[in-house]
GUKOL-16908 format. One record per residue: residue in three letters; x, z, y of N, C-alpha, C in turn. Coordinates in steps of 0.1 Angstrom, whole numbers. Example, Ala and Ser with C-alpha at 12.3 -4.5 7.8 and 13.67 -1.06 7.14 Angstrom:
<nodes>
ala  132  78  -57  123  78  -45  132  78  -33
ser  128  71  -22  137  71  -11  129  79  0
</nodes>
This chain:
<nodes>
unk  -13  -160  153  -25  -155  144  -25  -142  143
unk  -34  -132  147  -33  -119  144  -45  -113  131
unk  -39  -105  125  -48  -100  112  -60  -95  119
unk  -71  -95  108  -83  -90  110  -82  -75  110
unk  -88  -67  119  -91  -53  117  -97  -49  104
unk  -90  -42  98  -97  -36  85  -98  -19  86
unk  -107  -15  79  -109  -2  79  -103  4  63
unk  -93  15  63  -89  19  52  -95  36  52
unk  -98  39  42  -103  54  37  -95  61  36
unk  -89  69  48  -77  80  47  -83  91  40
unk  -70  96  34  -74  105  23  -76  104  10
unk  -77  91  8  -80  83  -5  -94  89  -13
unk  -105  91  -4  -118  93  -7  -123  84  -17
unk  -119  71  -17  -120  59  -26  -109  52  -22
unk  -108  43  -33  -96  32  -31  -103  21  -26
unk  -96  17  -15  -101  5  -7  -90  -6  -6
unk  -92  -17  -10  -81  -30  -6  -81  -31  8
unk  -69  -32  10  -66  -36  25  -61  -52  25
unk  -68  -55  34  -66  -73  35  -56  -74  48
unk  -44  -83  50  -38  -83  61  -35  -101  60
unk  -40  -108  68  -40  -121  69  -20  -122  73
unk  -19  -135  66  -2  -134  72  -4  -139  86
unk  8  -131  93  6  -135  109  22  -134  114
unk  27  -140  124  36  -139  131  38  -127  143
unk  27  -125  148  23  -116  159  12  -107  156
unk  16  -94  154  6  -90  151  2  -75  162
unk  -9  -66  161  -11  -58  172  -12  -46  162
unk  -8  -34  166  -7  -22  158  -22  -18  156
unk  -26  -13  143  -36  -6  141  -39  6  147
unk  -29  15  154  -34  28  156  -39  28  172
unk  -37  16  178  -43  17  193  -45  2  196
unk  -57  2  204  -60  -13  209  -52  -17  222
unk  -46  -10  225  -41  -12  239  -26  -17  239
unk  -19  -16  227  -6  -19  226  0  -34  225
unk  10  -38  233  14  -52  233  16  -56  217
unk  15  -68  215  17  -72  202  32  -72  197
unk  34  -71  184  49  -72  180  51  -85  182
unk  68  -87  188  71  -101  191  78  -102  177
unk  79  -120  174  84  -125  162  99  -126  166
unk  107  -128  151  120  -130  153  122  -144  159
unk  133  -143  169  136  -156  175  150  -155  177
unk  159  -162  173  174  -163  179  180  -175  175
unk  191  -177  181  197  -190  182  204  -192  166
unk  202  -202  158  208  -201  147  222  -208  149
unk  233  -197  142  248  -203  148  253  -207  133
unk  265  -211  134  273  -214  122  275  -203  110
unk  274  -192  117  275  -178  108  265  -176  99
unk  254  -183  105  239  -180  100  239  -191  88
unk  245  -201  88  242  -212  80  253  -209  69
unk  267  -204  72  274  -200  63  269  -189  53
unk  264  -179  61  255  -166  55  248  -173  41
unk  240  -182  48  229  -187  38  232  -195  26
unk  243  -201  26  249  -207  14  254  -200  6
unk  258  -188  7  262  -181  -2  249  -172  -7
unk  239  -172  -7  225  -169  -12  218  -180  -18
unk  222  -191  -20  217  -201  -28  215  -199  -42
unk  203  -202  -47  203  -196  -63  206  -207  -73
unk  214  -205  -81  219  -215  -87  207  -220  -99
unk  205  -233  -99  198  -237  -111  201  -237  -126
unk  212  -232  -128  219  -236  -137  222  -221  -147
unk  216  -211  -143  218  -196  -150  204  -190  -155
unk  195  -198  -156  181  -193  -160  184  -190  -177
unk  173  -179  -180  176  -174  -193  160  -176  -200
unk  159  -176  -211  145  -179  -215  143  -169  -224
unk  126  -163  -223  119  -154  -228  111  -164  -240
unk  115  -167  -254  103  -175  -260  91  -169  -265
unk  91  -158  -266  76  -151  -267  64  -154  -257
unk  71  -153  -243  60  -153  -234  63  -168  -226
unk  73  -178  -229  75  -190  -225  76  -190  -211
unk  88  -182  -209  92  -179  -194  105  -180  -192
unk  111  -186  -178  124  -188  -177  127  -178  -167
unk  140  -171  -166  140  -158  -157  154  -158  -154
unk  155  -154  -142  168  -146  -135  167  -134  -129
unk  178  -126  -133  179  -111  -128  190  -111  -121
unk  192  -98  -113  206  -98  -106  208  -106  -94
unk  198  -114  -91  197  -123  -76  202  -112  -66
unk  212  -115  -57  213  -107  -45  207  -115  -35
unk  199  -106  -27  191  -115  -18  198  -112  -1
unk  207  -106  0  214  -102  10  234  -102  9
unk  238  -107  18  253  -109  16  261  -92  18
unk  253  -82  23  262  -73  29  254  -61  22
unk  248  -65  10  239  -50  6  249  -43  -3
unk  247  -32  -3  256  -21  -9  249  -13  -21
unk  237  -12  -21  228  -3  -33  224  -15  -44
unk  229  -5  -56  223  -12  -67  205  -18  -68
unk  201  -10  -60  187  -16  -57  183  -30  -54
unk  194  -32  -46  190  -47  -38  194  -59  -44
unk  186  -62  -52  185  -74  -61  174  -78  -68
unk  172  -91  -71  158  -93  -75  156  -100  -87
unk  147  -104  -95  144  -110  -108  131  -119  -103
unk  133  -131  -110  124  -143  -110  120  -146  -120
unk  105  -147  -124  102  -152  -139  91  -163  -135
unk  94  -173  -145  89  -187  -141  80  -194  -155
unk  69  -196  -154  61  -198  -166  71  -213  -167
unk  74  -215  -183  79  -228  -186  75  -240  -184
unk  61  -240  -186  55  -253  -180  57  -263  -168
unk  65  -252  -158  68  -256  -142  81  -261  -143
unk  88  -262  -154  102  -265  -155  103  -276  -168
unk  116  -281  -163  123  -291  -175  137  -283  -179
unk  139  -278  -188  149  -271  -190  163  -280  -201
unk  173  -277  -197  185  -282  -203  196  -274  -208
unk  196  -268  -221  204  -258  -226  219  -261  -222
unk  227  -249  -216  239  -250  -214  246  -246  -226
unk  241  -243  -237  250  -240  -248  253  -223  -249
unk  248  -217  -239  257  -203  -239  242  -195  -236
unk  233  -199  -241  218  -189  -237  215  -192  -223
unk  219  -201  -215  214  -202  -205  210  -217  -202
unk  201  -222  -195  196  -234  -189  198  -238  -175
unk  194  -252  -173  195  -256  -160  182  -262  -160
unk  176  -257  -149  161  -264  -148  162  -270  -137
unk  148  -282  -140  145  -290  -127  128  -291  -130
unk  124  -290  -117  108  -289  -114  101  -300  -122
unk  91  -293  -130  80  -303  -136  69  -303  -126
unk  66  -311  -118  54  -310  -108  41  -316  -116
unk  43  -319  -127  31  -327  -131  25  -316  -141
unk  28  -306  -148  21  -297  -160  14  -287  -150
unk  3  -281  -154  -4  -271  -149  -7  -257  -156
unk  -9  -248  -147  -13  -234  -160  -24  -230  -149
unk  -33  -229  -153  -46  -224  -151  -48  -229  -136
unk  -48  -244  -135  -49  -249  -124  -37  -253  -113
unk  -30  -243  -116  -15  -244  -104  -4  -253  -113
unk  2  -259  -102  15  -266  -106  26  -260  -100
unk  39  -265  -102  52  -258  -99  52  -259  -82
unk  45  -266  -76  45  -267  -60  33  -260  -57
unk  22  -258  -62  13  -249  -58  9  -233  -63
unk  19  -231  -73  16  -219  -79  21  -205  -67
unk  12  -196  -66  14  -183  -58  25  -178  -65
unk  29  -169  -54  43  -160  -59  37  -145  -56
unk  38  -139  -67  34  -123  -63  46  -111  -65
unk  44  -102  -54  58  -93  -54  52  -78  -58
unk  53  -72  -66  49  -59  -68  57  -51  -58
unk  50  -41  -53  56  -27  -43  52  -16  -53
unk  62  -9  -61  59  0  -69  66  12  -65
unk  63  17  -55  71  32  -46  64  41  -45
unk  60  51  -55  52  60  -53  59  71  -47
unk  52  77  -35  61  86  -28  72  80  -18
unk  71  68  -17  80  59  -6  91  59  -15
unk  93  59  -28  108  61  -35  112  44  -36
unk  124  44  -39  129  33  -44  124  26  -56
unk  124  11  -54  120  4  -68  136  -2  -76
unk  134  2  -84  148  -2  -93  146  -19  -95
unk  160  -25  -95  162  -38  -96  159  -42  -111
unk  150  -54  -116  151  -54  -131  167  -61  -134
unk  167  -56  -148  180  -60  -155  179  -69  -167
unk  168  -73  -170  165  -83  -179  152  -88  -178
unk  145  -93  -189  132  -98  -191  120  -85  -192
unk  113  -89  -182  102  -76  -182  90  -79  -186
unk  85  -74  -200  73  -77  -207  59  -74  -197
unk  60  -69  -188  48  -67  -181  43  -76  -170
unk  56  -86  -168  52  -98  -161  45  -110  -168
unk  43  -106  -179  36  -117  -187  24  -122  -185
unk  15  -110  -182  -1  -113  -175  0  -122  -163
unk  9  -121  -156  11  -131  -142  16  -142  -147
unk  25  -146  -156  31  -158  -157  21  -165  -163
unk  12  -159  -173  4  -165  -179  -8  -168  -172
unk  -9  -164  -161  -20  -165  -151  -15  -177  -143
unk  -2  -184  -142  2  -195  -136  11  -189  -125
unk  10  -175  -122  18  -172  -111  35  -172  -113
unk  40  -172  -100  55  -167  -101  55  -151  -97
unk  62  -146  -106  66  -131  -106  79  -128  -100
unk  82  -124  -89  92  -119  -83  96  -104  -82
unk  103  -97  -87  104  -86  -88  116  -80  -79
unk  114  -76  -66  124  -75  -58  128  -58  -60
unk  140  -51  -62  144  -39  -62  144  -33  -47
unk  142  -24  -42  144  -22  -31  148  -1  -30
unk  153  1  -18  158  13  -13  145  21  -11
unk  148  34  -10  138  44  -9  141  57  -8
unk  132  67  -7  134  81  -3  146  88  -17
unk  144  82  -28  158  87  -36  171  81  -35
unk  173  75  -23  186  72  -19  192  83  -11
unk  205  83  -13  212  96  -7  218  92  8
unk  220  78  12  227  74  26  213  77  35
unk  214  87  47  203  88  57  208  83  70
unk  219  75  70  223  72  83  216  64  92
unk  207  56  86  199  49  96  185  51  92
unk  182  63  87  166  68  84  161  60  71
unk  151  65  66  145  61  54  135  52  58
unk  128  52  66  115  44  70  114  32  71
unk  128  22  74  130  9  75  132  2  61
unk  138  11  53  147  7  43  136  -4  33
unk  127  3  25  119  -6  18  114  -19  22
unk  106  -16  34  101  -27  40  114  -40  43
unk  122  -35  47  134  -42  51  140  -51  39
unk  141  -42  27  150  -51  18  136  -65  12
unk  127  -59  14  112  -67  7  112  -80  18
unk  116  -78  31  115  -89  42  127  -97  36
unk  140  -94  36  149  -99  29  147  -109  17
unk  143  -102  9  139  -107  -5  131  -120  -2
unk  121  -118  6  112  -130  9  119  -141  17
unk  127  -139  27  136  -146  35  143  -156  25
unk  152  -149  13  158  -156  6  148  -164  -3
unk  136  -163  -5  127  -172  -13  124  -184  -5
unk  122  -180  7  121  -193  15  132  -202  17
unk  146  -195  19  157  -204  19  157  -213  7
unk  154  -209  -6  155  -215  -20  144  -221  -22
unk  132  -223  -13  121  -231  -17  122  -243  -25
unk  130  -250  -21  135  -263  -29  140  -264  -42
unk  145  -251  -46  149  -247  -58  145  -241  -69
unk  132  -237  -61  123  -227  -74  111  -234  -73
unk  103  -229  -86  91  -232  -88  82  -220  -79
unk  72  -226  -74  62  -217  -64  60  -221  -50
unk  49  -219  -43  46  -221  -30  50  -210  -25
unk  62  -209  -14  66  -199  -6  53  -197  6
unk  47  -204  7  36  -203  19  25  -195  15
unk  24  -191  -1  14  -182  -7  21  -171  -16
unk  28  -161  -6  35  -148  -12  26  -139  -10
unk  22  -132  -21  15  -120  -20  23  -108  -25
unk  24  -96  -18  26  -83  -21  14  -76  -26
unk  16  -65  -35  7  -56  -39  14  -42  -42
unk  7  -32  -42  10  -19  -43  -1  -8  -42
unk  4  5  -44  -7  15  -44  1  28  -37
unk  -6  34  -30  -1  46  -21  9  42  -16
unk  22  49  -18  34  46  -10  38  31  -11
unk  36  26  -22  38  11  -23  27  5  -14
unk  13  8  -14  3  -1  -8  7  2  7
unk  14  11  11  17  15  26  27  4  28
unk  38  4  21  52  -7  24  43  -21  21
unk  35  -22  12  30  -37  11  20  -38  24
unk  12  -31  29  5  -33  41  15  -34  55
unk  29  -30  54  35  -30  65  41  -42  64
unk  44  -49  52  51  -61  51  43  -71  52
unk  29  -69  51  18  -78  56  15  -80  70
unk  17  -67  77  14  -66  92  24  -71  101
unk  38  -72  95  50  -72  105  57  -87  102
unk  49  -97  99  54  -109  94  65  -112  104
unk  77  -114  105  85  -120  115  88  -113  126
unk  87  -100  124  88  -91  136  99  -89  140
unk  104  -90  154  119  -87  159  124  -75  156
unk  116  -63  155  118  -48  154  128  -50  142
unk  130  -58  130  135  -54  120  149  -64  121
unk  149  -71  127  162  -81  130  174  -72  127
unk  177  -62  133  188  -56  132  191  -53  119
unk  182  -47  112  181  -41  101  182  -52  90
unk  178  -65  90  179  -77  82  192  -80  83
unk  197  -82  99  211  -88  97  224  -76  93
unk  221  -62  93  229  -54  86  233  -54  72
unk  220  -61  67  226  -64  51  228  -79  48
unk  229  -85  59  232  -99  54  220  -109  50
unk  208  -106  59  199  -117  55  200  -129  57
unk  194  -139  49  196  -150  56  187  -156  66
unk  191  -155  76  182  -156  90  181  -173  93
unk  187  -180  87  186  -191  85  187  -201  71
unk  184  -214  73  184  -219  58  198  -228  60
unk  202  -235  48  216  -240  47  214  -255  55
unk  204  -257  60  203  -269  68  200  -265  84
unk  200  -253  86  199  -248  100  187  -242  104
unk  177  -244  97  164  -237  103  160  -225  99
unk  153  -217  109  147  -205  107  143  -200  93
unk  147  -189  88  138  -186  78  129  -175  83
unk  118  -171  73  109  -161  78  104  -153  69
unk  100  -140  71  96  -132  62  81  -128  62
unk  70  -136  68  56  -131  68  49  -137  54
unk  40  -130  47  33  -132  38  22  -137  38
unk  14  -142  29  3  -149  33  -11  -137  29
unk  -6  -131  21  -15  -116  16  -8  -104  14
unk  -15  -93  15  -10  -80  15  -22  -73  9
unk  -20  -69  -7  -31  -60  -13  -24  -45  -15
unk  -33  -35  -11  -28  -23  -10  -39  -13  -15
unk  -37  -4  -21  -49  7  -26  -42  19  -23
unk  -52  27  -17  -49  41  -11  -33  39  -1
unk  -33  31  8  -23  29  15  -26  38  27
unk  -13  47  30  -14  56  42  -1  51  49
unk  -5  44  60  6  36  67  5  45  84
unk  -4  50  88  -4  56  102  -2  70  99
unk  12  76  96  13  87  87  7  99  100
unk  7  96  111  6  109  121  -11  109  122
unk  -17  98  122  -33  98  125  -38  103  109
unk  -31  101  98  -34  103  86  -35  119  84
unk  -22  129  91  -23  142  92  -35  145  97
unk  -43  143  106  -53  145  112  -66  142  105
unk  -66  131  97  -76  126  89  -78  135  77
unk  -67  142  75  -68  147  59  -75  159  65
unk  -77  165  78  -80  176  79  -94  174  81
unk  -97  164  87  -114  159  87  -120  156  73
unk  -115  149  67  -118  142  52  -119  157  43
unk  -110  163  41  -108  172  32  -108  190  38
unk  -97  188  46  -95  203  53  -106  212  57
unk  -115  207  63  -126  211  72  -135  219  60
unk  -135  214  47  -144  222  37  -136  233  30
unk  -121  233  31  -116  242  24  -112  258  31
unk  -114  270  22  -113  281  30  -104  289  21
unk  -94  283  17  -81  289  9  -67  284  13
unk  -57  294  9  -43  289  15  -41  286  29
unk  -34  279  32  -35  280  50  -47  273  57
unk  -55  271  49  -71  268  57  -77  281  52
unk  -75  292  52  -82  304  49  -87  311  62
unk  -99  315  62  -104  320  75  -97  330  81
unk  -96  329  92  -86  341  100  -73  336  103
unk  -66  327  96  -56  321  97  -53  312  108
unk  -43  310  114  -40  302  128  -40  287  123
unk  -37  285  111  -36  274  104  -51  267  101
unk  -60  274  99  -73  272  96  -78  267  109
unk  -75  274  120  -78  268  136  -73  255  138
unk  -57  255  134  -52  240  136  -61  230  129
unk  -65  236  117  -73  225  107  -84  218  113
unk  -90  229  120  -103  225  125  -102  213  140
unk  -90  222  146  -89  211  158  -84  198  156
unk  -75  196  144  -70  183  139  -82  175  135
unk  -93  180  129  -102  173  126  -111  167  136
unk  -114  176  148  -119  174  159  -110  159  167
unk  -99  161  165  -89  151  172  -94  138  164
unk  -94  139  151  -95  127  142  -107  119  147
unk  -119  126  147  -134  122  151  -132  115  168
unk  -123  121  173  -122  117  188  -113  101  189
unk  -104  102  179  -97  90  175  -104  79  170
unk  -112  84  162  -122  71  155  -131  66  167
unk  -137  73  172  -147  69  186  -139  61  197
unk  -125  60  194  -119  51  206  -112  41  202
unk  -111  38  189  -105  27  183  -112  13  180
unk  -127  17  180  -137  7  177  -135  -2  164
unk  -135  7  154  -136  0  137  -151  -5  136
unk  -150  -16  128  -164  -21  125  -168  -24  112
unk  -178  -23  109  -181  -28  96  -182  -42  92
unk  -183  -49  83  -185  -62  80  -197  -68  85
unk  -208  -60  91  -218  -63  101  -213  -67  113
unk  -202  -60  117  -197  -63  133  -204  -47  140
unk  -210  -40  134  -212  -27  139  -203  -15  140
unk  -202  -14  153  -192  -2  155  -194  11  148
unk  -182  16  141  -182  31  135  -178  40  141
unk  -185  51  145  -184  62  153  -187  75  146
unk  -182  86  150  -188  98  143  -191  106  155
unk  -202  116  151  -210  123  158  -209  139  157
unk  -210  148  168  -212  161  164  -221  162  156
unk  -222  175  148  -232  178  137  -235  192  141
unk  -246  196  133  -248  210  132  -241  219  122
unk  -237  210  110  -230  217  103  -216  206  98
unk  -206  214  97  -191  205  97  -188  201  111
unk  -177  195  109  -169  191  122  -170  176  123
unk  -180  171  132  -184  156  134  -184  150  119
unk  -196  155  115  -199  147  100  -211  141  101
unk  -215  133  114  -227  125  110  -221  113  116
unk  -230  104  118  -227  91  126  -221  79  116
unk  -225  67  119  -221  53  111  -208  54  104
unk  -198  62  109  -187  62  99  -186  68  88
unk  -195  82  91  -198  89  79  -206  81  67
unk  -214  76  76  -227  68  63  -220  56  57
unk  -206  51  64  -200  40  58  -192  45  45
unk  -185  56  50  -178  62  37  -185  69  26
unk  -196  74  29  -207  76  17  -211  66  10
unk  -214  53  17  -218  40  9  -205  35  0
unk  -194  38  6  -181  31  -1  -180  39  -13
unk  -183  55  -14  -181  64  -25  -191  61  -35
unk  -204  60  -30  -215  58  -36  -214  44  -45
unk  -210  34  -39  -207  20  -44  -194  20  -57
unk  -187  29  -52  -177  28  -63  -182  38  -76
unk  -189  46  -74  -196  53  -82  -206  42  -93
unk  -211  36  -87  -220  29  -93  -213  17  -100
unk  -203  12  -95  -194  2  -99  -188  7  -112
unk  -185  19  -114  -180  27  -124  -192  28  -136
unk  -203  31  -134  -213  32  -143  -217  18  -146
unk  -215  9  -136  -217  -5  -143  -209  -9  -154
unk  -195  -7  -149  -183  -12  -158  -180  -5  -173
unk  -184  7  -172  -180  18  -182  -190  19  -194
unk  -185  17  -207  -191  21  -218  -189  34  -224
unk  -201  43  -226  -203  52  -231  -205  53  -248
unk  -197  62  -253  -188  75  -252  -180  70  -241
unk  -175  79  -234  -163  75  -225  -154  89  -222
unk  -140  85  -223  -130  96  -224  -126  92  -209
unk  -126  103  -201  -118  106  -188  -106  103  -190
unk  -101  96  -178  -86  94  -178  -82  97  -162
unk  -66  98  -162  -64  100  -148  -56  89  -143
unk  -58  79  -150  -51  65  -144  -58  60  -134
unk  -52  59  -121  -60  57  -108  -60  42  -108
unk  -50  33  -115  -49  21  -111  -58  11  -121
unk  -63  16  -130  -74  11  -140  -82  1  -136
unk  -82  -10  -137  -91  -22  -138  -96  -22  -121
unk  -89  -21  -113  -91  -24  -99  -92  -38  -97
unk  -104  -42  -89  -102  -58  -83  -98  -57  -70
unk  -93  -68  -64  -90  -66  -51  -92  -82  -44
unk  -92  -79  -29  -93  -89  -20  -77  -94  -14
unk  -79  -108  -10  -65  -112  -6  -70  -120  5
unk  -61  -132  7  -62  -141  20  -56  -151  15
unk  -63  -162  20  -60  -176  15  -48  -182  26
unk  -44  -191  24  -37  -201  30  -40  -206  41
unk  -55  -203  44  -57  -206  62  -57  -194  67
unk  -55  -182  62  -54  -169  71  -69  -162  72
unk  -77  -170  66  -90  -165  66  -92  -156  53
unk  -101  -143  55  -103  -135  44  -110  -141  33
unk  -104  -142  21  -108  -149  10  -101  -144  -2
unk  -102  -152  -13  -99  -146  -25  -82  -149  -27
unk  -76  -137  -34  -64  -136  -37  -62  -144  -51
unk  -48  -147  -51  -45  -154  -67  -55  -149  -80
unk  -62  -159  -86  -70  -153  -96  -66  -155  -108
unk  -70  -149  -120  -67  -153  -134  -59  -144  -142
unk  -58  -132  -135  -53  -122  -144  -55  -107  -144
unk  -53  -99  -150  -60  -84  -150  -48  -74  -144
unk  -53  -64  -139  -40  -55  -134  -34  -46  -145
unk  -21  -43  -141  -14  -36  -151  -13  -23  -149
unk  -7  -14  -155  -10  0  -154  5  4  -143
unk  14  -7  -143  24  -5  -135  22  -6  -117
unk  13  -16  -114  9  -17  -103  -4  -28  -102
unk  -15  -27  -91  -25  -37  -90  -20  -49  -92
unk  -30  -59  -93  -26  -74  -99  -33  -83  -89
unk  -32  -95  -90  -40  -106  -83  -50  -107  -90
unk  -60  -99  -92  -72  -101  -102  -83  -110  -90
unk  -95  -117  -95  -101  -125  -90  -109  -113  -76
unk  -115  -117  -64  -117  -111  -55  -130  -107  -58
unk  -136  -96  -52  -150  -90  -51  -153  -83  -40
unk  -164  -81  -37  -166  -76  -25  -166  -60  -28
unk  -162  -54  -17  -158  -37  -18  -148  -33  -29
unk  -152  -21  -34  -141  -16  -44  -149  -14  -61
unk  -142  -18  -66  -146  -17  -81  -138  -12  -93
unk  -135  0  -91  -128  6  -102  -132  6  -114
unk  -126  4  -124  -131  6  -139  -126  16  -148
unk  -134  26  -154  -130  32  -164  -125  47  -159
unk  -125  48  -147  -123  60  -137  -129  62  -123
unk  -139  69  -124  -146  72  -111  -137  78  -100
unk  -134  73  -87  -121  79  -80  -127  93  -77
unk  -117  104  -78  -123  115  -74  -127  124  -87
unk  -134  117  -94  -139  123  -108  -130  129  -115
unk  -120  120  -117  -111  124  -126  -105  140  -125
unk  -105  143  -112  -101  160  -109  -110  167  -117
unk  -122  165  -119  -130  174  -126  -135  172  -138
unk  -134  159  -144  -139  155  -156  -127  151  -166
unk  -112  151  -161  -104  146  -169  -103  151  -184
unk  -96  141  -195  -94  148  -208  -106  151  -215
unk  -116  149  -211  -130  150  -219  -136  138  -224
unk  -145  139  -232  -153  128  -236  -167  131  -233
unk  -173  117  -227  -187  122  -224  -197  109  -230
unk  -205  116  -240  -215  106  -249  -223  99  -244
unk  -230  103  -231  -240  96  -224  -235  96  -210
unk  -243  87  -201  -240  87  -188  -246  101  -181
unk  -259  106  -187  -264  117  -182  -255  129  -186
unk  -246  129  -194  -236  140  -195  -228  141  -184
unk  -223  129  -181  -211  127  -172  -217  129  -158
unk  -226  127  -156  -234  131  -143  -236  144  -140
unk  -241  152  -153  -242  167  -155  -232  173  -150
unk  -218  168  -156  -203  174  -154  -201  173  -138
unk  -206  162  -130  -206  160  -114  -213  170  -109
unk  -224  173  -114  -232  183  -107  -234  199  -110
unk  -219  203  -118  -219  213  -125  -217  228  -115
unk  -215  223  -104  -214  231  -90  -224  233  -81
unk  -235  222  -87  -249  223  -78  -251  207  -75
unk  -260  202  -79  -267  188  -75  -264  180  -65
unk  -255  171  -65  -253  161  -51  -252  147  -57
unk  -254  145  -69  -255  134  -75  -269  130  -83
unk  -277  121  -79  -289  119  -82  -288  105  -92
unk  -294  104  -103  -294  94  -114  -305  87  -119
unk  -308  75  -116  -318  68  -122  -316  61  -137
unk  -319  64  -144  -317  61  -159  -325  44  -158
unk  -334  41  -154  -340  26  -156  -331  19  -149
unk  -324  20  -137  -317  11  -130  -301  16  -135
unk  -299  23  -139  -284  27  -140  -275  26  -127
unk  -281  38  -120  -274  38  -105  -277  51  -101
unk  -267  55  -93  -267  69  -88  -268  70  -74
unk  -272  80  -66  -269  80  -52  -267  92  -50
unk  -255  98  -37  -249  108  -35  -257  113  -22
unk  -253  128  -22  -261  136  -7  -252  132  2
unk  -240  133  2  -228  131  13  -217  131  11
unk  -208  129  20  -194  126  19  -189  144  14
unk  -195  153  21  -190  168  21  -192  170  9
unk  -204  166  2  -207  171  -12  -195  162  -23
unk  -190  151  -22  -181  145  -28  -168  151  -26
unk  -165  157  -15  -152  164  -13  -152  174  -18
unk  -164  182  -16  -163  196  -22  -163  197  -39
unk  -169  186  -44  -167  186  -58  -156  178  -65
unk  -151  172  -57  -139  159  -62  -126  159  -57
unk  -128  162  -43  -114  161  -38  -108  172  -27
unk  -107  185  -37  -101  195  -30  -88  192  -24
unk  -84  197  -11  -71  192  -8  -59  201  -14
unk  -49  193  -17  -37  197  -24  -30  199  -14
unk  -27  197  -3  -15  199  6  -19  209  17
unk  -10  215  22  -11  225  31  -11  219  46
unk  -16  225  57  -17  222  71  -3  220  76
unk  4  206  82  -2  197  79  3  189  66
unk  -6  181  62  -4  176  49  5  164  49
unk  8  158  58  20  149  59  30  152  68
unk  29  158  80  41  164  87  36  179  85
unk  47  186  74  46  197  69  52  207  83
unk  48  220  85  53  227  95  66  232  95
unk  72  231  81  85  233  80  94  221  75
unk  87  210  79  93  195  74  95  197  60
unk  86  202  52  89  203  37  81  191  28
unk  73  183  37  65  173  30  73  159  29
unk  69  150  17  79  141  14  77  129  26
unk  65  130  33  67  120  44  75  124  57
unk  79  136  57  91  142  67  103  132  64
unk  109  130  52  117  123  49  119  110  55
unk  107  106  55  108  89  60  112  88  74
unk  115  100  81  120  99  94  132  106  97
unk  140  103  84  153  110  84  162  103  96
unk  174  110  101  183  104  109  195  110  105
unk  206  108  111  220  108  106  222  126  111
unk  215  132  119  215  147  120  206  155  114
unk  196  149  105  186  156  100  181  147  88
unk  178  153  74  174  148  63  158  145  64
unk  152  154  73  136  153  76  134  156  92
unk  124  149  93  121  156  110  106  153  113
unk  100  161  122  85  160  126  82  147  133
unk  69  144  133  68  128  136  52  128  145
unk  45  138  142  32  140  144  30  145  161
unk  29  138  171  27  141  183  14  148  186
unk  7  143  180  -9  150  181  -10  164  176
unk  0  166  165  -1  182  160  8  188  169
unk  15  181  173  29  187  183  18  193  197
unk  9  186  201  1  186  212  -5  200  211
unk  -11  199  198  -24  210  193  -18  223  196
unk  -6  224  187  3  236  186  7  243  200
unk  11  233  208  17  240  219  6  241  230
unk  -4  235  232  -13  236  242  -25  246  238
unk  -25  251  225  -33  260  220  -26  273  214
unk  -13  274  219  -5  284  213  -12  300  217
unk  -19  301  226  -23  314  230  -35  320  219
unk  -43  308  217  -52  309  209  -48  312  194
unk  -39  303  188  -33  306  176  -28  319  174
unk  -20  323  185  -11  336  185  -20  348  180
unk  -34  347  183  -42  361  180  -45  359  164
unk  -43  348  156  -49  348  147  -37  351  137
unk  -39  351  121  -30  355  112  -16  344  110
unk  -8  349  106  6  341  102  10  333  113
unk  8  332  124  13  325  137  26  329  136
unk  35  318  138  50  319  143  51  311  156
unk  58  314  167  60  308  179  72  297  173
unk  77  302  166  88  290  160  85  275  156
unk  70  275  151  64  262  150  62  255  162
unk  57  260  173  55  253  186  70  250  191
unk  79  252  190  94  249  194  99  238  187
unk  96  241  173  100  229  166  97  215  168
unk  79  216  167  74  204  171  75  201  186
unk  79  208  196  80  204  208  91  191  212
unk  99  193  201  109  183  201  105  166  199
unk  93  162  197  87  150  194  84  145  207
</nodes>
């Protein structure tokens, strides 16, 4: 089964939940012609079984949090060859799902109680949720004790698994940074499957969730279930490739929830220029500079990319971009789709927000999400809890995006100020010219264009190229570290543009031939 193709808003023009159904074979989203990723398949050896037995979780070492009525274990190693302090996990289980016997040393021996229910779930049907909190693709620290932020999930009947994983703040670059976080999450998932009979929770209903860098890793986990491409990385840290009885383990999940995920970093590099760069005339995008010309060429390339890949909306209509009299390919069904998403987000904000309203920079506040059900069809993610400030949660599914308490993009121009009325808030959005029209009778707003939204709320904060820096200075360059370099270029499209258009760029300000030479290595 392959995941349904979904649309992500690159450049974070609005926060969009990415839904990926669990799969064992998947096609890359960046192209419609690539062969599908093959799934993990190897002979189970005695060594695999021996390795698995070392990762069986003890039923006799659980601790108890009386306030929230949760049994938990932390410091659980999920690989036999792990070397980082990040590589362990904590598991938090509602007390109703187990019968506990005190060991007399503040630990408990647990057995499953399959009769009790929490919010309709039992010890056998409870979904398992895993946060991916990795801003800037950083590491996620492993828990060392009871984590009170898990309470909203366990009270909703979920099993909460907080797996630490490596990331960009690790110092070992020998294998590059890109596979680390996802690899560790996959190993943790395999360890959960290995211990399915020892733990409460349905291991066929595991959900990951995250935002930004964490959203990207959540999306990749969802899209690469059981991918053979990770096998050598899994084995390198002693992942349980088989169960103690000799059956294959797996690392696919039932749903991956992601906010503002940027996974196709090369394409995102061009998308940034189409989405925001083309409207800027300062810094590296100042008129007359070679990087402004590069920005415009990247924007055109992104439009051509969109027109090739066949993205479709909910009604099955193909989304495309067309040449326009103003701007670079700023008309067409793709542009209208984005405009509708932004407008919907604003109207959800107006509907959900009570005035007086104090603007906030919190980007995760109140987001509802979509997930996938056990059949693999798009549907509701585990319900019954609200999101935390730490990461988005498994709230009830709604159509579209529904941020509450903070209009995406609006925070950049309205933060740290209190607005007494809706009208006062709309007026602040229109302070540089009217682009939002408000109907007080229906409490709804319309916007004039995506361009207007960008100009008023989303000025680019990164140079050209936004993700693949010309001097390899961006965070994302570090994701492609090798033993020879802690940062590397990765965007072949930008490389081709710079080298193919060198004679044009050389006539403009600030051009250096060294940029083309460096990127020619891709």
